C-alpha positions as CSV (number, residue, x, y, z in Angstrom):
1,M,28.4,72.0,161.4
2,N,29.1,68.4,160.0
3,L,27.9,67.6,156.5
4,F,28.4,64.0,156.6
5,R,25.7,64.0,159.4
6,T,21.8,64.6,158.7
7,P,19.7,65.3,161.8
8,I,16.9,62.8,162.3
9,F,14.3,63.6,165.1
10,N,13.3,60.3,167.4
11,K,9.7,60.6,168.3
12,A,9.8,57.7,171.0
13,T,13.2,58.8,172.5
14,G,12.2,62.7,171.8
15,E,15.8,63.4,170.6
16,W,17.8,64.1,167.8
17,S,20.5,61.2,166.3
18,R,23.1,62.3,163.4
19,P,23.4,59.6,161.2
20,L,26.0,59.4,158.5
21,D,24.6,60.7,155.0
22,K,26.2,57.7,153.2
23,K,25.7,59.3,149.9
24,F,27.5,62.3,150.5
25,L,30.2,60.5,151.4
26,R,30.0,58.0,148.8
27,L,30.2,61.4,146.7
28,C,32.7,62.9,148.1
29,A,34.8,59.7,148.0
30,V,34.2,59.1,143.9
31,Y,35.5,62.8,143.2
32,R,38.8,62.4,144.9
33,L,39.3,59.1,143.3
34,M,38.8,60.5,139.9
35,K,40.6,63.5,140.8
36,K,43.6,61.3,141.5
37,G,43.1,59.1,138.6
38,V,42.2,56.1,140.2
39,I,39.2,55.3,138.2
40,D,37.8,56.7,134.8
41,Q,34.0,58.4,134.5
42,A,32.4,55.2,133.3
43,R,33.4,53.8,136.9
44,A,32.8,56.7,139.1
45,I,28.7,56.2,137.5
46,E,28.5,53.0,138.7
47,L,30.2,53.2,142.1
48,I,27.7,56.3,142.3
49,A,24.7,54.0,141.1
50,E,25.8,51.6,143.8
51,R,24.1,53.9,146.7
52,H,21.7,56.4,144.7
53,A,18.5,55.7,143.5
54,P,17.6,55.4,139.7
55,A,15.8,58.9,140.0
56,E,18.7,60.9,141.3
57,M,21.3,59.6,138.6
58,K,20.6,61.8,136.2
59,T,22.0,64.9,137.7
60,L,24.7,63.0,139.2
61,R,25.7,61.2,135.8
62,M,26.1,65.4,134.6
63,T,27.6,66.0,138.1
64,V,30.2,63.1,136.9
65,E,30.9,65.0,133.5
66,L,31.9,68.3,135.3
67,W,34.3,66.1,137.3
68,S,36.1,65.1,134.4
69,F,39.7,66.1,134.7
70,K,42.5,66.2,131.7
């Protein structure tokens, strides 16, 4: 199973399509940048907020705090 793709049913054609889940890809990229020390916690939150809705950001802020590498 590919975690980067989410299935969506197209009623017109009766087929499933699998577009990229760009929110998940953004989280993966931000995690890797933090792990390498390229960005800090504040920049990580900025990058995630570009793709996610404000309602999702409360949980994601806590997630970034868990990612804090020292």
